[in-house]
Every structure is written in structure tokens, then in C-alpha cells.
PyMOL Python script that loads the backbone (N, CA, C, O; Angstrom):
from pymol import cmd

cmd.read_pdbstr("""\
ATOM      1  N   MET A   1      19.790 -17.311 -13.427  1.00  0.00           N
ATOM      2  CA  MET A   1      18.818 -17.140 -12.374  1.00  0.00           C
ATOM      3  C   MET A   1      17.585 -16.454 -12.968  1.00  0.00           C
ATOM      4  O   MET A   1      17.680 -15.362 -13.529  1.00  0.00           O
ATOM      5  N   LYS A   2      16.450 -17.096 -12.839  1.00  0.00           N
ATOM      6  CA  LYS A   2      15.211 -16.528 -13.339  1.00  0.00           C
ATOM      7  C   LYS A   2      14.549 -15.731 -12.219  1.00  0.00           C
ATOM      8  O   LYS A   2      14.407 -16.219 -11.098  1.00  0.00           O
ATOM      9  N   THR A   3      14.148 -14.510 -12.532  1.00  0.00           N
ATOM     10  CA  THR A   3      13.516 -13.656 -11.534  1.00  0.00           C
ATOM     11  C   THR A   3      12.172 -13.160 -12.048  1.00  0.00           C
ATOM     12  O   THR A   3      11.906 -13.186 -13.249  1.00  0.00           O
ATOM     13  N   CYS A   4      11.341 -12.715 -11.140  1.00  0.00           N
ATOM     14  CA  CYS A   4      10.015 -12.231 -11.497  1.00  0.00           C
ATOM     15  C   CYS A   4      10.061 -10.744 -11.854  1.00  0.00           C
ATOM     16  O   CYS A   4      11.096 -10.091 -11.723  1.00  0.00           O
ATOM     17  N   HIS A   5       8.926 -10.229 -12.304  1.00  0.00           N
ATOM     18  CA  HIS A   5       8.859  -8.830 -12.710  1.00  0.00           C
ATOM     19  C   HIS A   5       9.010  -7.888 -11.519  1.00  0.00           C
ATOM     20  O   HIS A   5       9.516  -6.777 -11.677  1.00  0.00           O
ATOM     21  N   ARG A   6       8.583  -8.306 -10.341  1.00  0.00           N
ATOM     22  CA  ARG A   6       8.721  -7.445  -9.155  1.00  0.00           C
ATOM     23  C   ARG A   6      10.188  -7.279  -8.772  1.00  0.00           C
ATOM     24  O   ARG A   6      10.601  -6.190  -8.373  1.00  0.00           O
ATOM     25  N   PHE A   7      10.980  -8.347  -8.888  1.00  0.00           N
ATOM     26  CA  PHE A   7      12.406  -8.278  -8.614  1.00  0.00           C
ATOM     27  C   PHE A   7      13.067  -7.267  -9.544  1.00  0.00           C
ATOM     28  O   PHE A   7      13.871  -6.442  -9.111  1.00  0.00           O
ATOM     29  N   THR A   8      12.718  -7.342 -10.826  1.00  0.00           N
ATOM     30  CA  THR A   8      13.278  -6.430 -11.820  1.00  0.00           C
ATOM     31  C   THR A   8      12.888  -4.989 -11.525  1.00  0.00           C
ATOM     32  O   THR A   8      13.707  -4.080 -11.664  1.00  0.00           O
ATOM     33  N   ARG A   9      11.632  -4.778 -11.114  1.00  0.00           N
ATOM     34  CA  ARG A   9      11.162  -3.423 -10.813  1.00  0.00           C
ATOM     35  C   ARG A   9      11.873  -2.864  -9.577  1.00  0.00           C
ATOM     36  O   ARG A   9      12.286  -1.704  -9.568  1.00  0.00           O
ATOM     37  N   ILE A  10      12.013  -3.680  -8.546  1.00  0.00           N
ATOM     38  CA  ILE A  10      12.710  -3.236  -7.333  1.00  0.00           C
ATOM     39  C   ILE A  10      14.146  -2.849  -7.669  1.00  0.00           C
ATOM     40  O   ILE A  10      14.633  -1.805  -7.235  1.00  0.00           O
ATOM     41  N   LYS A  11      14.816  -3.695  -8.442  1.00  0.00           N
ATOM     42  CA  LYS A  11      16.213  -3.436  -8.804  1.00  0.00           C
ATOM     43  C   LYS A  11      16.355  -2.171  -9.640  1.00  0.00           C
ATOM     44  O   LYS A  11      17.241  -1.356  -9.382  1.00  0.00           O
ATOM     45  N   SER A  12      15.497  -1.999 -10.634  1.00  0.00           N
ATOM     46  CA  SER A  12      15.614  -0.825 -11.504  1.00  0.00           C
ATOM     47  C   SER A  12      15.310   0.466 -10.744  1.00  0.00           C
ATOM     48  O   SER A  12      15.956   1.487 -10.982  1.00  0.00           O
ATOM     49  N   ASP A  13      14.336   0.432  -9.833  1.00  0.00           N
ATOM     50  CA  ASP A  13      14.031   1.626  -9.035  1.00  0.00           C
ATOM     51  C   ASP A  13      15.210   2.018  -8.154  1.00  0.00           C
ATOM     52  O   ASP A  13      15.559   3.195  -8.065  1.00  0.00           O
ATOM     53  N   HIS A  14      15.819   1.040  -7.506  1.00  0.00           N
ATOM     54  CA  HIS A  14      16.970   1.341  -6.659  1.00  0.00           C
ATOM     55  C   HIS A  14      18.153   1.833  -7.489  1.00  0.00           C
ATOM     56  O   HIS A  14      18.841   2.776  -7.097  1.00  0.00           O
ATOM     57  N   GLU A  15      18.386   1.200  -8.625  1.00  0.00           N
ATOM     58  CA  GLU A  15      19.508   1.626  -9.472  1.00  0.00           C
ATOM     59  C   GLU A  15      19.317   3.047  -9.980  1.00  0.00           C
ATOM     60  O   GLU A  15      20.285   3.799 -10.090  1.00  0.00           O
ATOM     61  N   ARG A  16      18.078   3.425 -10.292  1.00  0.00           N
ATOM     62  CA  ARG A  16      17.804   4.798 -10.737  1.00  0.00           C
ATOM     63  C   ARG A  16      18.123   5.788  -9.618  1.00  0.00           C
ATOM     64  O   ARG A  16      18.723   6.834  -9.866  1.00  0.00           O
ATOM     65  N   ASP A  17      17.725   5.463  -8.395  1.00  0.00           N
ATOM     66  CA  ASP A  17      18.013   6.343  -7.261  1.00  0.00           C
ATOM     67  C   ASP A  17      19.510   6.465  -7.010  1.00  0.00           C
ATOM     68  O   ASP A  17      20.021   7.556  -6.758  1.00  0.00           O
ATOM     69  N   ILE A  18      20.203   5.341  -7.082  1.00  0.00           N
ATOM     70  CA  ILE A  18      21.652   5.344  -6.862  1.00  0.00           C
ATOM     71  C   ILE A  18      22.351   6.178  -7.929  1.00  0.00           C
ATOM     72  O   ILE A  18      23.250   6.959  -7.619  1.00  0.00           O
ATOM     73  N   GLN A  19      21.942   6.016  -9.177  1.00  0.00           N
ATOM     74  CA  GLN A  19      22.561   6.775 -10.263  1.00  0.00           C
ATOM     75  C   GLN A  19      22.318   8.270 -10.102  1.00  0.00           C
ATOM     76  O   GLN A  19      23.204   9.075 -10.390  1.00  0.00           O
ATOM     77  N   GLY A  20      21.145   8.643  -9.651  1.00  0.00           N
ATOM     78  CA  GLY A  20      20.869  10.056  -9.399  1.00  0.00           C
ATOM     79  C   GLY A  20      21.769  10.633  -8.319  1.00  0.00           C
ATOM     80  O   GLY A  20      22.265  11.752  -8.447  1.00  0.00           O
ATOM     81  N   LEU A  21      21.978   9.871  -7.263  1.00  0.00           N
ATOM     82  CA  LEU A  21      22.870  10.331  -6.202  1.00  0.00           C
ATOM     83  C   LEU A  21      24.312  10.433  -6.694  1.00  0.00           C
ATOM     84  O   LEU A  21      25.018  11.386  -6.362  1.00  0.00           O
ATOM     85  N   LEU A  22      24.749   9.455  -7.481  1.00  0.00           N
ATOM     86  CA  LEU A  22      26.119   9.493  -8.005  1.00  0.00           C
ATOM     87  C   LEU A  22      26.310  10.634  -8.993  1.00  0.00           C
ATOM     88  O   LEU A  22      27.373  11.253  -9.025  1.00  0.00           O
ATOM     89  N   ASN A  23      25.294  10.918  -9.798  1.00  0.00           N
ATOM     90  CA  ASN A  23      25.382  12.051 -10.728  1.00  0.00           C
ATOM     91  C   ASN A  23      25.515  13.368  -9.969  1.00  0.00           C
ATOM     92  O   ASN A  23      26.298  14.237 -10.355  1.00  0.00           O
ATOM     93  N   HIS A  24      24.752  13.512  -8.894  1.00  0.00           N
ATOM     94  CA  HIS A  24      24.835  14.736  -8.100  1.00  0.00           C
ATOM     95  C   HIS A  24      26.210  14.850  -7.459  1.00  0.00           C
ATOM     96  O   HIS A  24      26.792  15.934  -7.412  1.00  0.00           O
ATOM     97  N   ALA A  25      26.725  13.736  -6.969  1.00  0.00           N
ATOM     98  CA  ALA A  25      28.051  13.752  -6.352  1.00  0.00           C
ATOM     99  C   ALA A  25      29.129  14.119  -7.374  1.00  0.00           C
ATOM    100  O   ALA A  25      30.093  14.809  -7.044  1.00  0.00           O
ATOM    101  N   ALA A  26      28.963  13.659  -8.606  1.00  0.00           N
ATOM    102  CA  ALA A  26      29.948  13.981  -9.649  1.00  0.00           C
ATOM    103  C   ALA A  26      29.875  15.450 -10.057  1.00  0.00           C
ATOM    104  O   ALA A  26      30.898  16.049 -10.391  1.00  0.00           O
ATOM    105  N   LEU A  27      28.680  16.034 -10.033  1.00  0.00           N
ATOM    106  CA  LEU A  27      28.542  17.445 -10.396  1.00  0.00           C
ATOM    107  C   LEU A  27      29.078  18.384  -9.319  1.00  0.00           C
ATOM    108  O   LEU A  27      29.528  19.489  -9.624  1.00  0.00           O
ATOM    109  N   HIS A  28      29.031  17.946  -8.065  1.00  0.00           N
ATOM    110  CA  HIS A  28      29.456  18.780  -6.937  1.00  0.00           C
ATOM    111  C   HIS A  28      30.467  18.036  -6.070  1.00  0.00           C
ATOM    112  O   HIS A  28      30.179  17.725  -4.914  1.00  0.00           O
ATOM    113  N   PRO A  29      31.641  17.748  -6.611  1.00  0.00           N
ATOM    114  CA  PRO A  29      32.589  16.915  -5.860  1.00  0.00           C
ATOM    115  C   PRO A  29      33.181  17.575  -4.616  1.00  0.00           C
ATOM    116  O   PRO A  29      33.514  16.881  -3.656  1.00  0.00           O
ATOM    117  N   ASN A  30      33.317  18.891  -4.615  1.00  0.00           N
ATOM    118  CA  ASN A  30      33.973  19.562  -3.498  1.00  0.00           C
ATOM    119  C   ASN A  30      32.997  20.214  -2.529  1.00  0.00           C
ATOM    120  O   ASN A  30      33.412  20.854  -1.562  1.00  0.00           O
ATOM    121  N   ARG A  31      31.720  20.056  -2.780  1.00  0.00           N
ATOM    122  CA  ARG A  31      30.722  20.644  -1.897  1.00  0.00           C
ATOM    123  C   ARG A  31      30.230  19.596  -0.911  1.00  0.00           C
ATOM    124  O   ARG A  31      30.344  18.395  -1.153  1.00  0.00           O
ATOM    125  N   VAL A  32      29.694  20.056   0.183  1.00  0.00           N
ATOM    126  CA  VAL A  32      29.176  19.148   1.205  1.00  0.00           C
ATOM    127  C   VAL A  32      28.041  18.300   0.641  1.00  0.00           C
ATOM    128  O   VAL A  32      27.947  17.111   0.943  1.00  0.00           O
ATOM    129  N   SER A  33      27.188  18.897  -0.168  1.00  0.00           N
ATOM    130  CA  SER A  33      26.060  18.146  -0.713  1.00  0.00           C
ATOM    131  C   SER A  33      26.532  17.013  -1.628  1.00  0.00           C
ATOM    132  O   SER A  33      25.896  15.960  -1.672  1.00  0.00           O
ATOM    133  N   GLY A  34      27.616  17.207  -2.346  1.00  0.00           N
ATOM    134  CA  GLY A  34      28.164  16.151  -3.198  1.00  0.00           C
ATOM    135  C   GLY A  34      28.734  15.007  -2.388  1.00  0.00           C
ATOM    136  O   GLY A  34      28.567  13.839  -2.739  1.00  0.00           O
ATOM    137  N   LYS A  35      29.405  15.347  -1.307  1.00  0.00           N
ATOM    138  CA  LYS A  35      29.974  14.305  -0.446  1.00  0.00           C
ATOM    139  C   LYS A  35      28.879  13.516   0.259  1.00  0.00           C
ATOM    140  O   LYS A  35      28.987  12.302   0.427  1.00  0.00           O
ATOM    141  N   VAL A  36      27.825  14.214   0.668  1.00  0.00           N
ATOM    142  CA  VAL A  36      26.696  13.542   1.307  1.00  0.00           C
ATOM    143  C   VAL A  36      26.001  12.626   0.309  1.00  0.00           C
ATOM    144  O   VAL A  36      25.609  11.514   0.662  1.00  0.00           O
ATOM    145  N   SER A  37      25.845  13.068  -0.910  1.00  0.00           N
ATOM    146  CA  SER A  37      25.211  12.243  -1.942  1.00  0.00           C
ATOM    147  C   SER A  37      26.018  10.976  -2.211  1.00  0.00           C
ATOM    148  O   SER A  37      25.446   9.905  -2.415  1.00  0.00           O
ATOM    149  N   ALA A  38      27.330  11.093  -2.211  1.00  0.00           N
ATOM    150  CA  ALA A  38      28.180   9.916  -2.425  1.00  0.00           C
ATOM    151  C   ALA A  38      27.997   8.910  -1.294  1.00  0.00           C
ATOM    152  O   ALA A  38      27.924   7.705  -1.535  1.00  0.00           O
ATOM    153  N   LYS A  39      27.923   9.403  -0.068  1.00  0.00           N
ATOM    154  CA  LYS A  39      27.713   8.505   1.075  1.00  0.00           C
ATOM    155  C   LYS A  39      26.316   7.898   1.048  1.00  0.00           C
ATOM    156  O   LYS A  39      26.136   6.731   1.397  1.00  0.00           O
ATOM    157  N   GLN A  40      25.337   8.681   0.637  1.00  0.00           N
ATOM    158  CA  GLN A  40      23.976   8.153   0.533  1.00  0.00           C
ATOM    159  C   GLN A  40      23.879   7.102  -0.562  1.00  0.00           C
ATOM    160  O   GLN A  40      23.096   6.160  -0.441  1.00  0.00           O
ATOM    161  N   ALA A  41      24.654   7.244  -1.619  1.00  0.00           N
ATOM    162  CA  ALA A  41      24.659   6.249  -2.693  1.00  0.00           C
ATOM    163  C   ALA A  41      25.173   4.910  -2.169  1.00  0.00           C
ATOM    164  O   ALA A  41      24.660   3.854  -2.539  1.00  0.00           O
ATOM    165  N   ILE A  42      26.173   4.959  -1.318  1.00  0.00           N
ATOM    166  CA  ILE A  42      26.688   3.724  -0.720  1.00  0.00           C
ATOM    167  C   ILE A  42      25.619   3.081   0.151  1.00  0.00           C
ATOM    168  O   ILE A  42      25.422   1.867   0.101  1.00  0.00           O
ATOM    169  N   GLY A  43      24.934   3.885   0.944  1.00  0.00           N
ATOM    170  CA  GLY A  43      23.847   3.363   1.765  1.00  0.00           C
ATOM    171  C   GLY A  43      22.703   2.822   0.931  1.00  0.00           C
ATOM    172  O   GLY A  43      22.067   1.839   1.309  1.00  0.00           O
ATOM    173  N   ALA A  44      22.439   3.451  -0.194  1.00  0.00           N
ATOM    174  CA  ALA A  44      21.370   2.996  -1.077  1.00  0.00           C
ATOM    175  C   ALA A  44      21.726   1.653  -1.722  1.00  0.00           C
ATOM    176  O   ALA A  44      20.845   0.833  -1.978  1.00  0.00           O
ATOM    177  N   LYS A  45      23.008   1.430  -1.982  1.00  0.00           N
ATOM    178  CA  LYS A  45      23.430   0.134  -2.525  1.00  0.00           C
ATOM    179  C   LYS A  45      23.171  -0.974  -1.510  1.00  0.00           C
ATOM    180  O   LYS A  45      22.702  -2.053  -1.872  1.00  0.00           O
ATOM    181  N   TYR A  46      23.474  -0.711  -0.242  1.00  0.00           N
ATOM    182  CA  TYR A  46      23.202  -1.693   0.803  1.00  0.00           C
ATOM    183  C   TYR A  46      21.698  -1.920   0.962  1.00  0.00           C
ATOM    184  O   TYR A  46      21.255  -3.049   1.173  1.00  0.00           O
ATOM    185  N   ALA A  47      20.922  -0.850   0.861  1.00  0.00           N
ATOM    186  CA  ALA A  47      19.471  -0.970   0.964  1.00  0.00           C
ATOM    187  C   ALA A  47      18.917  -1.793  -0.193  1.00  0.00           C
ATOM    188  O   ALA A  47      17.998  -2.590  -0.003  1.00  0.00           O
ATOM    189  N   MET A  48      19.469  -1.606  -1.389  1.00  0.00           N
ATOM    190  CA  MET A  48      19.034  -2.388  -2.534  1.00  0.00           C
ATOM    191  C   MET A  48      19.348  -3.866  -2.312  1.00  0.00           C
ATOM    192  O   MET A  48      18.520  -4.731  -2.596  1.00  0.00           O
ATOM    193  N   ALA A  49      20.534  -4.148  -1.809  1.00  0.00           N
ATOM    194  CA  ALA A  49      20.905  -5.537  -1.555  1.00  0.00           C
ATOM    195  C   ALA A  49      19.978  -6.173  -0.528  1.00  0.00           C
ATOM    196  O   ALA A  49      19.565  -7.321  -0.690  1.00  0.00           O
ATOM    197  N   ARG A  50      19.649  -5.436   0.525  1.00  0.00           N
ATOM    198  CA  ARG A  50      18.728  -5.965   1.535  1.00  0.00           C
ATOM    199  C   ARG A  50      17.348  -6.210   0.947  1.00  0.00           C
ATOM    200  O   ARG A  50      16.740  -7.250   1.199  1.00  0.00           O
ATOM    201  N   ALA A  51      16.851  -5.262   0.167  1.00  0.00           N
ATOM    202  CA  ALA A  51      15.520  -5.388  -0.416  1.00  0.00           C
ATOM    203  C   ALA A  51      15.448  -6.564  -1.383  1.00  0.00           C
ATOM    204  O   ALA A  51      14.476  -7.319  -1.372  1.00  0.00           O
ATOM    205  N   LEU A  52      16.469  -6.722  -2.218  1.00  0.00           N
ATOM    206  CA  LEU A  52      16.468  -7.823  -3.172  1.00  0.00           C
ATOM    207  C   LEU A  52      16.616  -9.170  -2.477  1.00  0.00           C
ATOM    208  O   LEU A  52      15.990 -10.152  -2.877  1.00  0.00           O
ATOM    209  N   SER A  53      17.430  -9.216  -1.454  1.00  0.00           N
ATOM    210  CA  SER A  53      17.600 -10.443  -0.686  1.00  0.00           C
ATOM    211  C   SER A  53      16.304 -10.834   0.011  1.00  0.00           C
ATOM    212  O   SER A  53      15.898 -11.996  -0.004  1.00  0.00           O
ATOM    213  N   ARG A  54      15.668  -9.851   0.616  1.00  0.00           N
ATOM    214  CA  ARG A  54      14.397 -10.095   1.299  1.00  0.00           C
ATOM    215  C   ARG A  54      13.337 -10.563   0.306  1.00  0.00           C
ATOM    216  O   ARG A  54      12.564 -11.474   0.602  1.00  0.00           O
ATOM    217  N   HIS A  55      13.301  -9.944  -0.864  1.00  0.00           N
ATOM    218  CA  HIS A  55      12.347 -10.346  -1.893  1.00  0.00           C
ATOM    219  C   HIS A  55      12.633 -11.776  -2.360  1.00  0.00           C
ATOM    220  O   HIS A  55      11.715 -12.584  -2.501  1.00  0.00           O
ATOM    221  N   PHE A  56      13.892 -12.077  -2.594  1.00  0.00           N
ATOM    222  CA  PHE A  56      14.274 -13.388  -3.104  1.00  0.00           C
ATOM    223  C   PHE A  56      13.906 -14.495  -2.119  1.00  0.00           C
ATOM    224  O   PHE A  56      13.511 -15.586  -2.530  1.00  0.00           O
ATOM    225  N   GLU A  57      14.034 -14.220  -0.827  1.00  0.00           N
ATOM    226  CA  GLU A  57      13.688 -15.210   0.191  1.00  0.00           C
ATOM    227  C   GLU A  57      12.195 -15.498   0.223  1.00  0.00           C
ATOM    228  O   GLU A  57      11.786 -16.632   0.472  1.00  0.00           O
ATOM    229  N   ARG A  58      11.382 -14.485  -0.026  1.00  0.00           N
ATOM    230  CA  ARG A  58       9.942 -14.615   0.159  1.00  0.00           C
ATOM    231  C   ARG A  58       9.159 -14.892  -1.120  1.00  0.00           C
ATOM    232  O   ARG A  58       8.013 -15.337  -1.054  1.00  0.00           O
ATOM    233  N   CYS A  59       9.745 -14.643  -2.259  1.00  0.00           N
ATOM    234  CA  CYS A  59       9.028 -14.764  -3.524  1.00  0.00           C
ATOM    235  C   CYS A  59       8.985 -16.224  -3.981  1.00  0.00           C
ATOM    236  O   CYS A  59       9.997 -16.925  -3.961  1.00  0.00           O
ATOM    237  N   ARG A  60       7.817 -16.659  -4.382  1.00  0.00           N
ATOM    238  CA  ARG A  60       7.670 -18.034  -4.849  1.00  0.00           C
ATOM    239  C   ARG A  60       8.225 -18.228  -6.249  1.00  0.00           C
ATOM    240  O   ARG A  60       8.678 -19.322  -6.586  1.00  0.00           O
ATOM    241  N   GLU A  61       8.196 -17.189  -7.067  1.00  0.00           N
ATOM    242  CA  GLU A  61       8.705 -17.292  -8.434  1.00  0.00           C
ATOM    243  C   GLU A  61      10.236 -17.265  -8.475  1.00  0.00           C
ATOM    244  O   GLU A  61      10.852 -17.998  -9.248  1.00  0.00           O
ATOM    245  N   CYS A  62      10.832 -16.436  -7.658  1.00  0.00           N
ATOM    246  CA  CYS A  62      12.288 -16.264  -7.685  1.00  0.00           C
ATOM    247  C   CYS A  62      12.999 -17.366  -6.907  1.00  0.00           C
ATOM    248  O   CYS A  62      14.008 -17.900  -7.368  1.00  0.00           O
ATOM    249  N   GLY A  63      12.485 -17.702  -5.747  1.00  0.00           N
ATOM    250  CA  GLY A  63      13.156 -18.640  -4.855  1.00  0.00           C
ATOM    251  C   GLY A  63      12.784 -20.012  -5.165  1.00  0.00           C
ATOM    252  O   GLY A  63      13.257 -20.942  -4.511  1.00  0.00           O
TER     253      GLY A  63
END
""", "prot")
cmd.dss("prot")
cmd.show_as("cartoon", "prot")
cmd.util.cbc("prot")
cmd.orient("prot")
């Protein structure tokens, strides 16, 4: 699948955010903030999927 540079940028930005949340959750596994970060990481994965899907539908280069 060939994708454009905007698709790659959107994906990398979301992955960086998700990794930051997962790192925080790993550092604080028994604290409330760690548990919240883990749940936010799951939500961020869904947000990334929605954003990439929306981009793929509308982009002339990708679709």
C-alpha cells in the first residue's frame, strides 16, 4: 500500500503520543496516573485508527 507523506506524519505523531502514554503507565503501574495513562493509550489507538481511516478516504494520493 502506497501512502503519502501526510499519512506517515499522522501515524508517527499518534504513535509517539501512544508510546509516551505507555511509558508513563509502565513507570507507574500501581498509581492512578499510570492506570489512566494506560486507558488513554487505548483511546489514542482508536483515535489514530479513525484519523488514518478518515485520511485514507479523503486523500487522492493514498486512496
